[in-house]
C-alpha positions in Angstrom: 8.9 -19.4 -30.7 9.1 -18.0 -27.2 8.9 -19.9 -24.0 6.8 -19.3 -20.9 8.8 -17.7 -18.2 8.8 -17.5 -14.4 9.2 -13.7 -13.9 11.2 -13.7 -10.6 13.5 -16.4 -11.9 14.3 -14.4 -15.0 14.8 -11.3 -13.0 17.4 -13.2 -10.8 19.2 -14.5 -13.9 19.5 -11.0 -15.4 20.7 -9.5 -12.2 23.2 -12.4 -11.8 24.4 -11.9 -15.4 23.2 -15.4 -16.5 20.2 -14.5 -18.7 21.1 -15.9 -22.1 17.5 -15.9 -23.4 16.0 -12.5 -24.0 13.9 -13.6 -27.0 10.6 -13.1 -25.1 7.2 -12.1 -26.3 5.9 -8.6 -25.7 3.5 -10.0 -23.0 6.5 -11.6 -21.2 8.5 -8.3 -21.3 5.5 -6.4 -20.1 5.2 -8.7 -17.1 8.9 -8.7 -16.4 9.2 -4.9 -16.5 6.2 -4.6 -14.1 7.8 -7.1 -11.8 11.1 -5.3 -11.9 9.5 -2.0 -11.0 7.5 -3.6 -8.2 10.7 -5.2 -6.8 12.7 -2.0 -7.1 15.3 -3.4 -9.5 14.2 -1.9 -12.8 17.2 0.4 -13.0 19.5 -2.5 -12.2 17.9 -4.6 -14.9 18.5 -1.8 -17.4 22.1 -1.5 -16.4 22.8 -5.3 -16.4 21.2 -5.7 -19.9 23.2 -2.7 -21.1 26.4 -4.1 -19.8 25.6 -7.4 -21.5 24.9 -5.7 -24.8 21.3 -7.0 -24.9 19.3 -3.8 -24.9 18.9 -3.9 -28.6 17.0 -7.3 -28.3 14.3 -5.7 -26.2 11.0 -4.4 -27.5 11.0 -0.6 -27.8 8.5 -0.1 -24.9 10.5 -2.4 -22.5 13.8 -0.7 -23.3 12.2 2.8 -22.9 10.5 1.8 -19.6 13.7 0.5 -18.1 15.7 3.5 -19.3 13.1 5.8 -17.8 13.3 3.9 -14.5 17.1 4.3 -14.4 16.9 8.0 -15.3 14.2 8.8 -12.8 16.1 6.9 -10.1 19.3 8.8 -10.9 17.7 12.2 -10.8 15.8 11.4 -7.6 18.9 10.0 -5.9 20.9 13.0 -6.9 18.5 15.3 -5.1 18.5 13.1 -2.0 22.3 13.0 -1.9 22.5 16.8 -2.3 20.2 17.0 0.7 22.5 14.5 2.5 25.5 16.7 1.7 23.7 19.8 3.2 22.5 18.0 6.4 25.9 16.3 6.9 27.5 19.8 6.9 25.0 21.3 9.3 25.1 18.3 11.7 28.9 18.3 11.7 28.9 22.0 12.5 26.6 21.2 15.4 28.8 18.4 16.6 26.3 15.6 15.8 27.9 12.3 14.6 26.0 11.0 11.6 25.9 7.4 10.2 24.3 7.1 6.8 22.1 4.0 6.4 20.5 1.6 3.9 19.7 3.0 0.4 21.9 6.1 0.5 24.9 4.2 2.0 24.5 1.4 -0.5 24.1 3.8 -3.5 27.4 5.5 -2.5 29.4 2.4 -1.8 28.3 -1.1 -3.1 26.6 0.0 -6.3 28.7 1.3 -9.2 26.2 4.0 -10.1 23.8 6.0 -7.9 21.0 5.4 -10.4 20.9 1.7 -9.7 19.5 1.7 -6.2 16.0 3.3 -5.8 15.4 4.8 -2.3 12.2 6.4 -1.2 13.8 8.1 1.8 17.0 9.2 3.4 18.0 7.2 6.5 20.6 8.5 8.9 21.5 7.5 12.5 22.4 9.9 15.2 23.0 9.4 19.0 19.8 9.3 21.0 21.0 12.3 23.1 21.3 14.3 19.9 18.0 13.3 18.2 16.0 16.4 19.3 18.8 18.7 18.1 19.1 16.9 14.8 15.3 17.2 14.2 15.4 20.9 15.1 18.2 21.5 12.5 16.1 19.6 9.9 13.0 21.7 10.7 15.1 24.8 10.2 15.7 23.6 6.6 12.0 23.2 5.9 11.2 19.7 7.2 8.0 18.9 9.0 6.5 15.8 10.4 5.6 13.3 7.6 2.9 11.6 9.7 1.1 12.9 12.8 1.3 10.7 15.9 -1.8 8.5 16.1 -1.7 9.2 19.9 0.4 11.6 21.9 3.9 10.2 22.5 3.2 7.0 20.5 6.1 7.4 18.1 8.5 8.1 21.1 7.3 4.8 22.6 7.4 2.4 19.7 9.0 4.4 16.9 12.8 4.2 16.3 13.1 7.3 14.1 11.7 10.8 13.5 10.0 10.7 10.0 10.1 14.1 8.3 9.3 15.5 4.9 10.3 18.7 3.1 7.4 20.9 2.2 8.6 21.5 -1.4 9.5 17.8 -1.8 6.7 15.9 0.0 7.5 12.6 -1.6 11.1 12.6 -0.3 11.3 11.5 3.4 14.0 12.0 5.9 14.2 9.4 8.7 16.5 10.4 11.6 17.1 7.2 13.6 18.3 6.9 17.1 18.0 3.1 17.2 18.0 0.4 14.6 15.2 -2.2 13.7 13.1 -1.5 16.8 12.6 0.6 19.9 13.0 -1.0 23.3 9.2 -1.8 23.6 9.7 -4.6 20.9 10.9 -8.0 22.0 13.5 -8.1 19.2 15.0 -4.6 20.0 18.8 -4.5 20.5 21.0 -2.0 22.4 22.8 0.5 20.3 26.2 0.4 22.0 27.6 -2.4 19.7 26.5 -0.6 16.5 28.2 2.7 17.5 31.4 0.7 18.1 30.9 -0.7 14.6 31.2 2.5 12.6 33.8 3.8 10.1 34.2 6.7 7.8 32.0 6.5 4.7 33.9 5.3 1.8 33.2 8.3 -0.4 35.4 11.4 -0.8 32.4 13.8 -1.3 31.2 13.1 2.3 34.2 13.4 4.6 32.1 14.0 7.7 29.8 11.0 7.4 30.2 7.5 8.8 28.8 4.1 7.9 28.4 0.9 9.7 31.1 -1.7 9.2 30.3 -4.4 6.6 29.7 -6.9 9.4 27.2 -4.6 11.2 25.6 -3.7 7.9 24.8 -7.4 7.0 23.4 -8.0 10.5 21.3 -4.8 10.4 20.1 -5.6 6.8 19.0 -9.1 7.8 17.1 -8.0 10.9 15.5 -5.1 9.1 14.2 -7.4 6.4 13.2 -10.4 8.4 12.2 -9.0 11.8 11.1 -5.4 11.3 9.3 -5.9 8.0 9.2 -9.7 7.4 10.0 -11.6 4.2 6.4 -10.9 3.0 7.3 -7.2 2.6 10.9 -7.5 1.6 11.5 -6.5 -2.1 14.1 -8.2 -4.2 16.4 -5.2 -4.0 16.9 -5.8 -0.2 18.3 -9.2 -0.8 20.5 -7.9 -3.6 21.8 -5.3 -1.1 22.9 -8.2 1.2 24.4 -10.1 -1.8 26.4 -7.0 -2.8 27.5 -6.3 0.8 29.0 -9.8 1.0 30.6 -9.7 -2.5 32.1 -6.2 -2.2 33.3 -6.7 1.4 34.1 -10.4 1.4 37.6 -9.7 2.6 36.4 -7.4 5.4 33.5 -9.4 6.7 34.1 -11.0 10.1 31.8 -14.0 9.9 32.6 -15.1 13.4 31.7 -11.7 14.9 28.6 -11.6 12.7 27.2 -14.9 14.0 28.3 -14.2 17.6 26.5 -10.8 17.7 23.5 -12.3 16.0 23.3 -14.8 18.9 23.7 -12.0 21.5 20.9 -9.9 20.0 18.8 -13.1 19.3 18.8 -12.2 15.7 20.3 -15.5 14.6 17.0 -16.8 13.1 16.6 -13.5 11.1 20.2 -13.7 9.9 19.9 -17.3 8.9 16.7 -16.7 7.0 17.9 -13.6 5.2 21.2 -15.2 4.1 19.5 -18.4 3.0 17.1 -16.4 0.8 19.9 -14.3 -0.6 22.1 -17.3 -1.5 19.1 -19.0 -3.1 18.3 -15.9 -5.2 21.9 -14.9 -6.2 24.2 -17.8 -5.4 25.9 -15.5 -2.9 29.4 -16.7 -1.9 28.8 -17.7 1.8 31.6 -19.9 3.2 30.5 -23.5 3.7 31.3 -23.5 7.5 29.3 -20.4 7.9 26.4 -21.9 6.0 26.5 -24.9 8.2 26.5 -22.8 11.4 23.6 -20.7 10.0 21.4 -23.8 9.8 21.8 -24.3 13.5 20.9 -20.8 14.5 17.6 -20.6 16.4 16.3 -18.3 19.1 13.0 -17.0 20.5 12.2 -15.1 17.3 12.4 -18.1 15.0 8.6 -18.5 15.0 8.1 -14.7 14.4 10.5 -14.8 11.4 8.5 -17.8 10.0 5.1 -16.1 10.6 6.4 -13.0 8.8 7.3 -15.0 5.7 3.7 -15.0 4.5 1.3 -12.1 4.3 -1.8 -12.5 6.7 -5.2 -12.7 5.0 -6.7 -9.6 6.6 -5.7 -6.2 7.9 -6.6 -7.2 11.4 -4.2 -10.2 11.2 -1.5 -7.9 9.9 -1.9 -5.6 12.9 -2.0 -8.5 15.3 1.2 -9.8 13.8 2.8 -6.3 14.4 1.8 -6.0 18.0 2.6 -9.6 18.9 6.2 -8.6 19.3 5.5 -5.6 21.5 5.5 -5.5 25.3 2.0 -5.4 27.0 2.0 -1.7 27.6 3.0 -0.9 24.0 0.3 -3.3 22.7 -2.3 -1.4 24.7 -1.1 2.0 23.5 -1.0 0.7 19.9 -4.4 -0.9 20.1 -6.0 2.3 21.5 -4.3 4.3 18.7 -5.7 2.0 16.0 -9.2 2.2 17.5 -9.3 5.9 18.2 -6.4 7.9 16.8 -6.1 11.6 17.5 -7.8 14.3 15.3 -4.5 15.4 13.6 -3.9 11.8 12.5 -7.5 11.4 11.3 -7.2 14.6 9.2 -4.0 13.3 7.7 -5.3 9.8 7.1 -8.5 10.7 5.4 -7.3 14.0 3.9 -9.7 16.2 5.8 -9.4 20.0 5.8 -11.1 20.6 9.2 -12.6 18.8 12.1 -16.3 19.1 11.1 -16.4 15.7 9.5 -14.5 13.9 12.1 -17.4 12.1 13.8 -18.6 10.6 10.5 -15.0 9.5 9.7 -14.5 7.9 13.1 -17.7 5.9 12.4 -16.5 5.0 9.0 -13.2 3.8 10.6 -15.0 1.7 13.2 -17.3 0.1 10.6 -14.3 -0.8 8.6 -12.6 -2.3 11.6 -15.7 -4.3 12.4 -16.0 -5.7 8.9 -12.3 -6.7 8.8 -12.7 -8.4 12.2 -15.6 -10.5 10.8 -13.5 -11.4 7.8 -10.6 -12.3 10.2 -12.9 -14.6 12.2 -14.1 -16.3 9.0 -10.5 -16.7 7.8 -9.5 -18.3 11.1 -12.5 -20.7 11.1 -11.8 -21.7 7.5 -8.2 -22.4 8.4 -9.2 -24.4 11.5 -11.6 -26.5 9.5 -9.0 -27.2 6.9 -6.6 -28.4 9.5 -9.1 -30.8 11.0 
């Protein structure tokens, strides 16, 4: 007889190596595999069950699905890392310092196998003064803009990276960052000087010219990226496991005092506190007791924003309002106008149009959709207000 399960809880137990019960029904396994894929941890689940000698207890379809997720991730990551090797060489020859970020960095350092950490794009950081040169080098290798600007100069204003794709591999994205988490027109943006001081050679012999952020800077960046830039509502389980592994792998190198001090300077303390609390809750991450106590006291002007981003808004309008709420007035205006009337190039990309002939009809379609969503937003707000009376 099998028991009912709570899918996320079982996922956490498997990842933590504490899942003794794998005698589940086919329905339970189907739900768990779907959840693992959705959270970006299916390859990790396959590897953990394999290490524990439990794969033979899985139904054939579950074992095959998890194995396929691992194999697909390994092959995709191998291609991305080959591209990283090429770009690293070209940028080094051009005198452009490169810091590898997020998924690629994690796959090469804190994970024991490159097939365990899915990544949809390759993220690198270059100095702001070198961004245009880096983008030009990438274009010479076949990269083009992944998404047209909704309005001229909008990405330069509120974007913090150039997002490119290769024509022969349109699903693989290259994001060349010149800042982290947010550009200056966001209220939670942070200056880059400290991050450039917090770099070190990448801990991988195959990439001698690449750098990574120090473990302390990586934890701070990962926390702000999850809780401020995207919000807990959009943070998959693998992001919190990344933080858990950063702390476990680098526990002797982490400077907790510097981490908390810099979080206060950037006013990212609320994001750091929320991210580490969630990570510890999920994976029993070894955070020192004095640090845990200090984290509970961290609060800043972004505390409310972190809390709001914990839950997904009911409508698309509320999602967009949540995004622009942390922008400066000018950036809000530019973003609002871009949402209302984006340029023709963006419209052709967004609605997969081959020419401009149908644009008037698609603009009308867009405005009708915005109007309908605005009505649904008003209804949602009124219902919430009535419920709170």
